[in-house]
Backbone bond lengths (Angstrom), bond angles and torsions (degrees), N, CA, C in turn:
res aa  C-N    CA-C-N  psi(-1)  N-CA   C-N-CA  omega(-1)  CA-C   N-CA-C  phi
1 M - - - 1.449 - - 1.531 108.51 -
2 G 1.353 116.27 129.69 1.457 120.59 -178.16 1.519 112.50 -85.11
3 T 1.272 114.80 170.09 1.460 122.10 178.10 1.535 109.54 -79.95
4 T 1.302 116.79 132.90 1.459 120.24 176.31 1.518 109.17 -86.32
5 R 1.317 116.34 129.29 1.452 122.18 -178.67 1.521 109.28 -99.52
6 Y 1.319 116.49 138.46 1.447 122.25 178.42 1.525 109.42 -125.16
7 L 1.306 115.36 157.50 1.468 121.28 173.64 1.533 107.69 -99.36
8 G 1.337 116.03 125.29 1.437 120.01 173.40 1.543 109.32 -81.76
9 V 1.295 116.78 -173.43 1.470 120.86 179.00 1.531 110.86 -58.33
10 T 1.317 118.31 -43.51 1.456 121.56 -179.82 1.524 111.26 -65.74
11 G 1.332 117.79 -45.70 1.449 121.63 178.67 1.517 112.15 -62.99
12 L 1.310 116.42 -41.00 1.458 121.61 177.75 1.534 110.13 -63.51
13 A 1.315 116.16 -44.19 1.463 121.00 178.87 1.502 111.78 -61.36
14 E 1.328 116.77 -43.51 1.470 120.58 179.06 1.528 111.51 -61.22
15 R 1.321 116.27 -43.71 1.472 120.30 179.20 1.496 112.68 -64.60
16 L 1.346 117.65 -30.13 1.461 122.25 -179.20 1.530 112.24 -91.57
17 G 1.350 116.85 -4.95 1.450 120.29 -178.84 1.518 113.76 74.12
18 L 1.335 115.53 34.47 1.464 122.85 -177.25 1.509 110.60 -124.44
19 T 1.328 115.38 -179.64 1.461 120.39 170.48 1.528 107.82 -95.05
20 R 1.309 115.31 159.99 1.477 118.50 177.36 1.512 110.68 -64.57
21 H 1.344 115.71 -28.53 1.471 120.14 179.26 1.523 110.83 -62.45
22 A 1.351 117.42 -37.75 1.457 120.82 179.54 1.536 109.61 -63.96
23 V 1.343 117.03 -44.63 1.460 119.91 -179.74 1.535 110.30 -64.73
24 E 1.323 116.59 -42.61 1.459 119.97 178.54 1.524 111.69 -62.26
25 K 1.328 116.28 -38.63 1.460 120.77 178.89 1.533 109.89 -65.78
26 W 1.335 116.98 -42.81 1.465 120.15 178.60 1.533 110.35 -60.20
27 R 1.332 117.24 -42.13 1.468 120.11 -179.37 1.521 111.18 -62.70
28 R 1.339 117.12 -37.38 1.456 120.11 179.32 1.552 110.86 -76.35
29 R 1.301 116.05 -40.14 1.479 121.01 -175.26 1.532 112.60 -75.48
30 Y 1.335 116.58 -29.33 1.467 121.41 -176.23 1.530 109.95 -124.38
31 P 1.337 118.48 66.20 1.476 121.45 -178.94 1.542 110.18 -72.91
32 S 1.330 115.23 167.82 1.454 119.45 173.85 1.521 108.11 -58.25
33 G 1.291 116.54 140.27 1.459 121.63 -177.28 1.518 113.11 93.93
34 S 1.343 118.04 -10.14 1.465 119.29 177.49 1.528 108.68 -84.51
35 A 1.316 116.36 175.32 1.464 121.36 -177.96 1.533 112.65 -64.70
36 H 1.323 116.99 -28.04 1.483 121.25 -177.14 1.548 108.00 -139.35
37 P 1.336 117.64 67.23 1.478 119.82 -172.84 1.520 113.33 -66.35
38 F 1.332 114.84 138.61 1.454 120.53 175.79 1.525 107.81 -67.71
39 P 1.337 118.24 141.39 1.467 119.93 -179.33 1.521 113.24 -54.78
40 E 1.297 116.31 129.95 1.460 121.49 179.54 1.525 110.66 -64.19
41 P 1.343 118.57 146.02 1.462 119.92 177.22 1.528 110.48 -68.91
42 D 1.335 115.10 157.53 1.457 121.44 177.42 1.525 111.95 -80.28
43 V 1.322 116.19 -22.37 1.448 121.61 -177.42 1.509 109.23 -150.41
44 E 1.331 116.35 150.17 1.454 121.73 170.07 1.537 106.95 -128.05
45 I 1.314 115.35 131.21 1.464 121.28 -174.73 1.517 109.38 -114.46
46 D 1.298 117.04 140.84 1.463 123.14 175.80 1.506 113.67 49.27
47 G 1.313 115.65 50.53 1.464 120.26 172.80 1.505 115.98 78.07
48 G 1.328 118.17 24.12 1.449 116.96 171.61 1.516 117.61 139.99
49 V 1.327 120.49 -0.63 1.461 120.94 177.32 1.538 106.84 -75.52
50 P 1.363 117.61 112.30 1.452 120.66 -174.33 1.517 113.54 -79.58
51 G 1.330 115.42 153.62 1.456 121.42 175.15 1.521 109.93 -145.95
52 W 1.336 115.75 137.76 1.463 122.04 178.42 1.516 108.93 -119.06
53 L 1.330 116.17 142.07 1.457 119.73 174.91 1.532 108.64 -66.41
54 P 1.323 117.36 138.16 1.473 120.30 178.28 1.530 113.00 -55.80
55 S 1.322 117.33 -28.25 1.463 120.81 -179.94 1.541 112.17 -66.68
56 R 1.342 117.37 -12.49 1.464 120.79 179.56 1.531 113.55 -90.05
57 L 1.333 117.06 1.23 1.453 119.17 178.94 1.520 113.05 -55.34
58 P 1.336 120.31 -44.25 1.475 119.77 177.33 1.523 112.65 -57.46
59 E 1.334 117.38 -39.62 1.458 121.72 178.10 1.522 110.94 -61.91
60 I 1.324 115.82 -43.84 1.460 121.11 -178.03 1.536 109.74 -69.84
61 E 1.324 116.91 -36.36 1.473 120.15 176.85 1.522 109.91 -65.54
62 R 1.343 118.57 -39.05 1.484 121.34 176.87 1.526 109.82 -65.22
63 W 1.333 115.92 -39.74 1.458 119.37 176.69 1.522 109.95 -58.32
64 R 1.343 115.89 -45.76 1.466 121.28 -179.36 1.514 111.19 -61.76
65 E 1.337 117.49 -41.91 1.474 121.22 179.52 1.524 111.63 -64.62
66 G 1.335 116.31 -26.23 1.456 119.95 -179.67 1.503 114.95 -86.18
67 M 1.336 116.86 -0.31 1.462 120.55 179.28 1.501 110.39 -68.41
68 P 1.311 117.13 150.97 1.469 119.16 172.51 1.529 107.42 -58.90
69 G 1.342 116.09 136.86 1.469 120.19 -177.51 1.503 112.22 -74.61
70 R 1.305 113.87 170.69 1.464 121.26 177.99 1.513 107.02 -60.97
71 G 1.306 116.07 129.50 1.461 120.94 179.66 1.515 112.93 84.76
72 A 1.329 117.65 3.55 1.460 119.32 178.27 1.529 107.85 -60.39
73 G 1.285 115.91 135.61 1.439 119.68 -179.84 1.516 113.43 91.85
74 G 1.287 115.57 15.05 1.464 117.86 175.72 1.492 111.65 121.14
75 G 1.280 115.07 -125.65 1.448 119.97 -175.59 1.520 109.84 91.06
76 R 1.281 115.73 174.75 1.460 121.42 -177.27 1.520 110.29 -80.03
77 P 1.347 117.84 123.94 1.462 119.72 178.71 1.522 110.71 -73.77
78 P 1.337 117.64 155.15 1.467 119.91 178.96 1.527 110.53 -64.73
79 A 1.300 117.06 152.73 1.465 121.54 -178.27 1.519 111.49 -57.02
80 S 1.304 117.67 -37.33 1.470 120.73 -179.20 1.517 112.36 -61.72
81 A 1.310 117.90 -26.13 1.456 121.33 178.78 1.525 112.21 -83.81
82 V 1.321 117.10 -19.18 1.456 121.59 -175.50 1.544 110.93 -100.68
83 E 1.320 116.32 -43.19 1.455 120.41 -176.27 1.530 109.79 -83.47
84 P 1.322 117.15 128.24 1.452 118.90 179.52 1.541 110.49 -70.69
85 A 1.302 115.54 154.59 1.468 120.12 176.01 1.515 109.08 -66.72
86 L 1.312 117.42 141.91 1.457 121.29 179.98 1.527 110.26 -79.37
87 E 1.323 115.53 139.54 1.464 120.63 171.48 1.512 107.52 -75.54
88 D 1.336 117.24 162.06 1.460 121.14 179.96 1.529 111.75 -56.74
89 W 1.344 117.86 -43.97 1.464 121.38 -178.12 1.520 111.28 -64.56
90 E 1.350 117.31 -34.37 1.469 121.18 178.05 1.534 110.47 -69.09
91 R 1.296 115.21 -40.01 1.459 119.95 178.80 1.537 110.31 -64.20
92 E 1.350 116.41 -40.06 1.461 120.09 178.79 1.530 110.81 -63.68
93 L 1.344 116.48 -40.54 1.460 118.69 177.96 1.537 111.13 -61.92
94 L 1.323 116.49 -43.09 1.460 121.06 -179.22 1.539 111.13 -67.44
95 D 1.335 116.39 -32.41 1.459 120.60 -177.56 1.533 112.37 -86.66
96 G 1.330 117.74 -3.73 1.454 119.31 176.60 1.531 114.39 102.05
97 G 1.296 118.79 17.17 1.457 121.39 177.56 1.491 111.60 121.64
98 P 1.368 115.81 176.59 1.456 119.20 -178.25 1.524 111.15 -65.44
99 S 1.310 115.33 150.30 1.472 118.92 -179.45 1.509 109.05 -72.78
100 T 1.316 117.82 143.90 1.464 122.45 -179.15 1.523 111.75 -108.31
101 S 1.295 116.49 15.66 1.463 119.92 -178.50 1.513 112.44 -86.94
102 D 1.328 119.95 3.35 1.471 122.87 -178.64 1.483 111.62 -71.45
């Protein structure tokens, strides 16, 4: 029987292109029982060191894709969405009058 290899928080973060702090934050922010729980580890060693089987990476990536996106729930809209487009006559006023290059 071979040794089963697991990914810890650091290994999981490296595979996802993140820091271990991001993974730890997700585990705290999205516990089991929450609306979008982070996948539970397959093993816990020495009283709480989590480990996930590498084969679960696709599941964890799907979980990540299902997270609310940046700015979900509002946030400040970009200026282009708030400021109306200027009419030609408004642009002329701001530029100091009609253009004389015609």
